[in-house]
N, C-alpha and C positions, 0 to 999 in steps of 0.2 A: 580840296580835291574838286576837279571838274568832272562831271559824269554825264554820259549820253547813253540812254537806253531807247529813246524814241526813234523808231525806224520807219516812220511814215514818210511818204513822198518817194520820189524816184531818185536816181543817182545824183542829180544836181543838188537836191535838197540835202542828201547825205554828205555831199562834198562840202556844202556851206556849213552844216552843223558840225562836221568834223573839223573844218578849218577854224570855225569860231571857238570850239572847245579847245583846240590846240593853242590858238592865240591867247585865250584867257588863261590857260594853264601856264603858258610861258610867261605872260605878263605878271602873273601873281606867284610865280615860282612854286607851283603846286603840282600834285600828281594828276594824271588824266586816266579816266577809265571810259572806254567805249565798248559797248556790248559786242559780243562775238558775232551776232547777226549782221551788224553794220560793218565790222572789220572784214568779215568773210566776203560780203558783197563788194566792198571797196578793193580787196585784194584780187578779185577776179579781173579788174580793169587796171589797177595801179600797183606799183611796188610801194607799198605803204610802210614808211619808216617813222614811227612815232616815238622812238626811243630818244632820250632816256626818260620821257615823261609818262608813257603808257605803263600802267600796272596790269598785272594778270588778273583773271577772274578769281583765282584762288586768293590772291592778296586783297582784292576788293571785298570778297566775301568775309575774309578775316577781319578787315577794318570795320565793315558795317555790322558784323555780329559780335564785336568786342564789347561786352557789357561793362567792363571796368573803365573804358575810355570812350564814352559815347560821343557820337558825332551829331551835329544838327544838320538836317537836310533842308535846303532851300531849293524850290523848283521855280524856274522862270520860263514861262511859255510866251513866245512872241510870234508875230506874223509879219515878217519882212520889215522889221524896224531895227533901228540902232539904239542901244541903251548906253549913253555916254557915262552914266554912273558906274558902269562896270570897269571903266578904265582908271578910275580913281584908286589911290592906294588903299589897301585893306578892304576892297570891295568883296573879295572872297577871303573870308577869315580862316585862320587855323582852326581845326576841329569842325569844319563845315564841309558839307557835300553840296556843291552847287550843280543842280541838274538842269540841263538845257532841254527844252521841249518846243515843238512847233517848227516854225520856218525861219531859221536864223539866216536870212538872206541879205545881210548887210556886210560888205567886205570890211567895214570899219572896225569890226570886232577882231580882225586878224591882219589888217593892213600892215602893221609894224613888222610882221613876219612873213610877208607874201613871198619873198624870194626863197626862204627856207621851205615854205609850203610847196612852191613849184618844184623845188629840187628833191625834197624828201617825202612829201605826202602824195603828190599827184604826178608821179613819174609813170608814164604809160608803159604797160607791158609790151613786149615785142609783138605779139599777135595783134594787138590794138594798133600799133604803129603801122603794121603791114596792111591792115584793113583800111586805115585812113589814107595811107599812101596810094593804095589801089583806087580808092574813091577819087582822089585828086588826079591821078593819072587818067582815069576814065573821063573826068570832067574836061581836062585839058585836051584829050583826044577828040571829044565830041565838039567842044567849043572852038578850038584853035587848030585842029588837025596836027597836033604836036604831042609827042610822047616824052615827057620829062623823066629823068632818072633822079630818084631821091636817095640820099644816104639815110639809113635808118638806125644809125648807131645809138641815138637817144632822142627823146622827144624834143629837147631844146634845139639840137642841130636840125631836126626835121622842120620845126617851126621857123627857124632862121631861113631855111631854103624856100619856104613859102612866102616870105616877106619880100 
């Protein structure tokens, strides 16, 4: 199981640690638990879809409190570095809880799943798209005396229009 409870840093750090945890859970075919504080903040900005890997708080508590089937907890705290040993087979073993702490700001922990992450984890909510669209329209008006029209059906189409 991959576990994130560390909610230090701002949104960018939470995005990196969530993406890293997701990537490691996918790579090692294990469950993922991210604390409600982090998922709540992420859900304010993004339509966060971590299924089928994310387990509920109830399930997480049952697993860690199960005395008949104990789990070994391993905590890794990093500061903006890549840990290549985590990509090796069996880096996260069965009956282990691997906790991420610190600043997991290397895309290499999740690069294999970057397209899934863009489409399922970090899909901007409509109000965010509207704010960003307004910001770009204001910039275009000030710099180029031109008012573009953006389609806001989803963040990918909006991004393509800016390219």
